[in-house]
TORGUSE-472112 format. One record per residue (C-alpha): x, y, z; residue in one letter. Coordinates in steps of 0.25 Angstrom, whole numbers, padded with zeros to 4 digits, always signed. Layout:
// residues N
XYZa;...
***
This chain:
// residues 417
+0191-0245-0048m;+0202-0239-0056s;+0203-0224-0061s;+0200-0230-0075q;+0187-0238-0073i;+0182-0225-0064r;+0186-0216-0076e;+0178-0225-0085n;+0166-0226-0076l;+0165-0211-0075q;+0165-0210-0091k;+0153-0219-0090l;+0139-0213-0089f;+0124-0215-0094v;+0115-0202-0095l;+0100-0203-0099g;+0086-0204-0096i;+0076-0214-0093s;+0062-0217-0089y;+0066-0217-0073k;+0066-0203-0073k;+0061-0196-0085t;+0046-0196-0090a;+0044-0201-0104l;+0042-0188-0110e;+0056-0183-0105v;+0062-0197-0108r;+0058-0196-0123g;+0065-0182-0124k;+0079-0190-0121f;+0076-0203-0131s;+0085-0204-0142l;+0082-0209-0156t;+0091-0218-0163a;+0096-0207-0171e;+0099-0198-0159q;+0106-0210-0152r;+0115-0211-0164e;+0117-0197-0165d;+0121-0195-0152l;+0131-0206-0152l;+0137-0200-0164k;+0140-0187-0158e;+0145-0194-0146a;+0155-0201-0155k;+0159-0189-0161e;+0163-0183-0148n;+0172-0195-0146q;+0163-0202-0135i;+0165-0217-0137d;+0156-0224-0127g;+0141-0220-0127i;+0128-0228-0128v;+0114-0221-0130v;+0102-0228-0127l;+0087-0223-0128s;+0075-0231-0125t;+0061-0228-0121c;+0066-0228-0106n;+0079-0221-0107r;+0089-0213-0115t;+0103-0216-0110e;+0117-0213-0114i;+0129-0222-0109y;+0142-0216-0111a;+0156-0219-0107h;+0162-0205-0109s;+0168-0193-0102s;+0158-0184-0110e;+0145-0185-0101s;+0140-0171-0103e;+0143-0172-0118f;+0135-0185-0119i;+0124-0179-0111t;+0124-0167-0121n;+0122-0177-0132l;+0110-0184-0125f;+0104-0171-0124l;+0107-0167-0138k;+0101-0180-0145y;+0089-0181-0136s;+0077-0171-0134e;+0080-0170-0118g;+0086-0158-0114d;+0096-0155-0101q;+0085-0151-0091e;+0077-0164-0094d;+0090-0173-0093f;+0095-0166-0081a;+0081-0169-0074s;+0079-0183-0080n;+0092-0188-0085g;+0103-0196-0078y;+0118-0198-0080t;+0125-0210-0072l;+0140-0213-0072f;+0149-0225-0070g;+0144-0237-0062n;+0129-0230-0061d;+0130-0230-0077c;+0135-0244-0077i;+0123-0249-0068h;+0113-0242-0075h;+0117-0248-0088l;+0115-0261-0083y;+0101-0258-0078r;+0097-0252-0091v;+0103-0264-0098t;+0096-0274-0088s;+0082-0268-0089g;+0083-0263-0074l;+0082-0248-0078d;+0072-0250-0088s;+0058-0244-0086q;+0053-0259-0086i;+0063-0267-0078i;+0069-0278-0086g;+0065-0272-0099d;+0077-0278-0107f;+0073-0271-0120q;+0083-0261-0115i;+0095-0270-0117v;+0092-0271-0132g;+0091-0256-0132q;+0104-0253-0124v;+0111-0263-0134k;+0106-0256-0146n;+0112-0243-0139a;+0126-0250-0137v;+0125-0255-0151q;+0124-0241-0156l;+0135-0236-0150s;+0143-0248-0153e;+0141-0245-0168e;+0145-0231-0166m;+0157-0234-0158s;+0152-0229-0145l;+0154-0241-0136m;+0168-0239-0130n;+0173-0252-0122p;+0168-0246-0109f;+0154-0245-0112l;+0154-0257-0123n;+0159-0266-0110r;+0148-0259-0101l;+0136-0263-0109f;+0142-0277-0111s;+0142-0279-0097f;+0128-0273-0096a;+0121-0281-0106f;+0127-0293-0101q;+0122-0291-0087a;+0108-0287-0093s;+0108-0301-0101k;+0111-0308-0088k;+0100-0300-0080i;+0089-0303-0090k;+0094-0319-0090t;+0096-0321-0076n;+0084-0313-0070t;+0069-0311-0072e;+0070-0296-0075i;+0065-0297-0089s;+0055-0307-0087k;+0040-0304-0089g;+0034-0293-0098a;+0041-0279-0095a;+0048-0272-0107s;+0041-0260-0113v;+0036-0268-0123s;+0031-0280-0113h;+0025-0268-0105a;+0017-0262-0117a;+0011-0276-0120v;+0008-0279-0105q;+0001-0266-0104y;-0008-0269-0116i;-0011-0282-0111k;-0014-0276-0098d;-0023-0264-0104k;-0029-0270-0117v;-0040-0280-0114s;-0042-0282-0129t;-0028-0286-0133l;-0032-0296-0143e;-0043-0286-0150s;-0034-0273-0150c;-0027-0268-0162n;-0013-0265-0158f;-0003-0255-0165l;+0013-0256-0163l;+0019-0243-0168y;+0035-0244-0168g;+0041-0259-0169t;+0056-0255-0163g;+0060-0263-0152d;+0049-0260-0142i;+0039-0261-0153g;+0044-0275-0157k;+0044-0280-0142d;+0030-0274-0140t;+0026-0281-0153c;+0031-0294-0149g;+0025-0293-0135n;+0012-0288-0139l;+0009-0300-0149l;+0012-0309-0139k;-0001-0306-0133h;-0009-0304-0144m;-0016-0315-0154s;-0023-0306-0164n;-0010-0298-0168r;-0018-0285-0170s;-0004-0278-0169l;+0000-0267-0180t;+0014-0263-0182l;+0018-0249-0187i;+0032-0243-0187n;+0038-0232-0194r;+0048-0242-0202t;+0037-0251-0207v;+0047-0261-0211s;+0050-0263-0196k;+0035-0264-0193a;+0033-0274-0204e;+0045-0284-0199a;+0039-0284-0185l;+0025-0287-0190a;+0029-0298-0199n;+0037-0304-0187k;+0024-0304-0178f;+0014-0306-0191n;+0006-0293-0188i;+0003-0280-0195q;+0010-0268-0198y;+0007-0255-0204k;+0016-0242-0209p;+0017-0231-0201v;+0008-0223-0210a;-0003-0232-0205n;-0001-0227-0190l;-0014-0220-0189k;-0023-0231-0194e;-0016-0241-0185e;-0017-0232-0173v;-0033-0230-0176d;-0034-0246-0177k;-0026-0250-0164a;-0031-0250-0150e;-0017-0253-0144v;-0006-0244-0150i;+0010-0247-0146i;+0020-0236-0150v;+0035-0240-0150a;+0040-0231-0161t;+0052-0225-0153g;+0052-0212-0161a;+0057-0199-0155p;+0043-0193-0157q;+0029-0197-0155p;+0024-0206-0167t;+0010-0209-0163l;+0003-0196-0164l;-0011-0190-0161p;-0015-0190-0177e;-0014-0205-0176h;-0026-0206-0167f;-0035-0196-0176n;-0049-0201-0177g;-0046-0213-0167s;-0054-0215-0155e;-0051-0230-0153k;-0045-0232-0138c;-0030-0235-0139k;-0019-0239-0131l;-0004-0233-0134i;+0008-0238-0129l;+0019-0229-0132d;+0032-0237-0130l;+0041-0226-0136s;+0049-0215-0129v;+0049-0204-0131p;+0034-0206-0133r;+0029-0209-0147n;+0014-0208-0144v;+0011-0193-0144h;+0007-0187-0132p;-0005-0181-0137e;-0011-0196-0139i;-0012-0198-0124d;-0023-0188-0124k;-0032-0196-0134l;-0043-0201-0125a;-0044-0215-0131h;-0029-0217-0131v;-0020-0222-0119l;-0006-0220-0121v;+0004-0228-0112i;+0019-0224-0112t;+0031-0231-0109v;+0032-0227-0095d;+0017-0231-0091e;+0020-0243-0098l;+0030-0246-0087s;+0020-0245-0076e;+0011-0256-0082h;+0022-0267-0083i;+0019-0281-0077s;+0022-0288-0064e;+0036-0292-0070a;+0042-0279-0068i;+0042-0282-0053q;+0047-0296-0056q;+0059-0289-0064r;+0061-0280-0052k;+0063-0291-0043d;+0074-0296-0053c;+0082-0282-0051i;+0091-0287-0041p;+0096-0298-0048q;+0099-0290-0061a;+0106-0279-0052e;+0115-0290-0047g;+0119-0295-0061i;+0121-0280-0064i;+0130-0278-0053y;+0138-0290-0056g;+0139-0286-0071s;+0144-0272-0067i;+0154-0278-0058a;+0160-0286-0070e;+0160-0273-0078f;+0168-0267-0068y;+0177-0279-0068s;+0179-0277-0083w;+0184-0263-0080l;+0193-0266-0071e;+0199-0277-0080i;+0199-0267-0092k;+0206-0257-0085y;+0216-0267-0079l;+0220-0274-0092s;+0232-0264-0096p;+0237-0265-0081v;+0236-0281-0082i;+0242-0281-0095i;+0253-0271-0090a;+0257-0280-0078l;+0258-0293-0086k;+0267-0285-0096e;+0276-0281-0084n;+0277-0295-0078l;+0281-0300-0091q;+0292-0290-0093r;+0297-0294-0079v;+0297-0307-0082q;+0304-0305-0096q;+0314-0296-0090k;+0318-0307-0080e;+0318-0317-0091l;+0327-0309-0100d;+0336-0307-0090y;+0338-0322-0085h;+0337-0330-0099k;+0351-0329-0102n;+0354-0336-0089k;+0344-0348-0092l;+0343-0359-0102t;+0331-0359-0112d;+0323-0368-0103d;+0326-0362-0091e;+0322-0348-0098l;+0308-0355-0101k;+0305-0360-0087k;+0309-0346-0080v;+0300-0340-0091e;+0289-0349-0088h;+0291-0347-0072i;+0292-0332-0074t;+0279-0331-0082s;+0272-0339-0072n;+0275-0329-0062i;+0272-0318-0070v;+0259-0323-0073n;+0256-0325-0058k;+0260-0312-0054i;+0252-0306-0065a;+0240-0313-0061r;+0243-0309-0046a;+0245-0294-0050c;+0233-0294-0059i;+0224-0299-0048n;+0229-0289-0038h;+0227-0279-0049l;+0214-0282-0051k;+0211-0282-0035d;+0218-0269-0033h;+0213-0263-0045h;+0198-0263-0039k;+0205-0255-0027k;+0215-0246-0033q;+0215-0236-0044s;+0226-0239-0052s;+0230-0253-0058p;+0243-0247-0064m;+0247-0242-0050e;+0245-0257-0045t;+0254-0261-0056i;+0265-0252-0054d;+0265-0257-0038m;+0266-0271-0042i;+0278-0269-0052f;+0284-0259-0042k;+0284-0270-0031d;+0290-0281-0041m;+0301-0271-0045d;+0306-0268-0029s;
***
C-alpha cells in the first residue's frame, strides 16, 4: 500500500452514536433535524471541509468525513446536537480507515440495522449523500466509496435472502399490532406522521385491514391528504388530534420531531384502552403518557424485541452478505491503487515514447520514408510491449513497495545503463 493511499485512509473516519450502545433517551439527544444537519454542513464547508456526510435516523446519528479535522468535526457534532462531551465519550464511537469502510458497508447493507436486513437505511443514506452532493461536500474519495457501498448493498439485497420476510421498523410495528391486537378489523387506527416511516407503516398496515378504519394526521395537512387519497382512507388536520386520539384504540406516532408531539393533554377525559407505537427518535410520545393506566406505549427499541422468525432467517444470510462486502472492499482498494498509479502510468508511457521519438529523429535522415514508417511501426510495438510489462510489474510491485515513482526511476535507470 502506497503512502498516498495510507494518508487518504487515515483521513477517512466516521463518528457517531447508535442503538447498539446507547439508550433511546440519550440517543435522542444526538439526533439531528434536517435544519441542524444542513447548518452543520454549511459550517463545515465554511471551514474548508470538502468531504462530509451526515446521517441521522431513528437508530443512529453518524458523520462520515474525509478530512484531517476530526476534532473540529466532532465539536461540530456536539454543537448542533443536544448531546454533550461526557455522553459522547461514554456512548459514542469513532472509526478510522478500513474500520470505517467496513462499518459503512454494514450500515448500507442493513447488517448494522437494529432490525437486520432493514433496507430502509439505504434510502436514508442516499438522502444524506444527496444533501452533501448538493452542497458540494462529496469529494472524489467519499463519492467513490459510497458508490461502491451502494453497489454492494444492491447486490446483497438481490443475491441473498437477507431482506426477505417482515422485519423493517414499519413491518415490525404492523407485526406487533397483528400479534397483540385481536380485534384488528374492528379497531380504530390513527397514524400521526406521514414521513417515510409513516408511509411504509400505512401501506403495510392496510394490507391487513379490510375495513380501512385508519385516519391520517400530519402537521402539513397536504401530505396527509395526498397519502389518504392514494389509499382511499380519511385524513384530518392536526387541530383534530385530540378528537382522533380519543376515537382510536391503536395510535402509531411517526412524526420525526425533535420533541414530543403527542402530549398528556391529548388524553384528557379519555379512558378508552389504547396501544401506542412510537416509531420516532427522539421519542415523540411524551414520557408522562407512559404513566396513564389505560395506555401502553411501545418504543422502537421495544419493537425490535418482538419481530418475527424472519430475523433468524436473515441472520443466516450474514456470512454470504459479508462475503459480498469483502469482495467489494477489495475492488475499492484496487480502484484506489489505480487512481494513485495513474500519474505514474502516464509518466511511464510518455518517457517510453520520448525515447522512441529521440531514436527516430536521430536515424530518420538515414532512412527512406517507407523504411522510416516500418521502423516507426516496429518501435511503437516494442514501446507498447515494454509499457505493458512495466505497468504490470508496477501494479504488482506497488502492492509491496511504498513508492511507485521509485520503481519508475529504477526501470529507466536500468535502461540508461
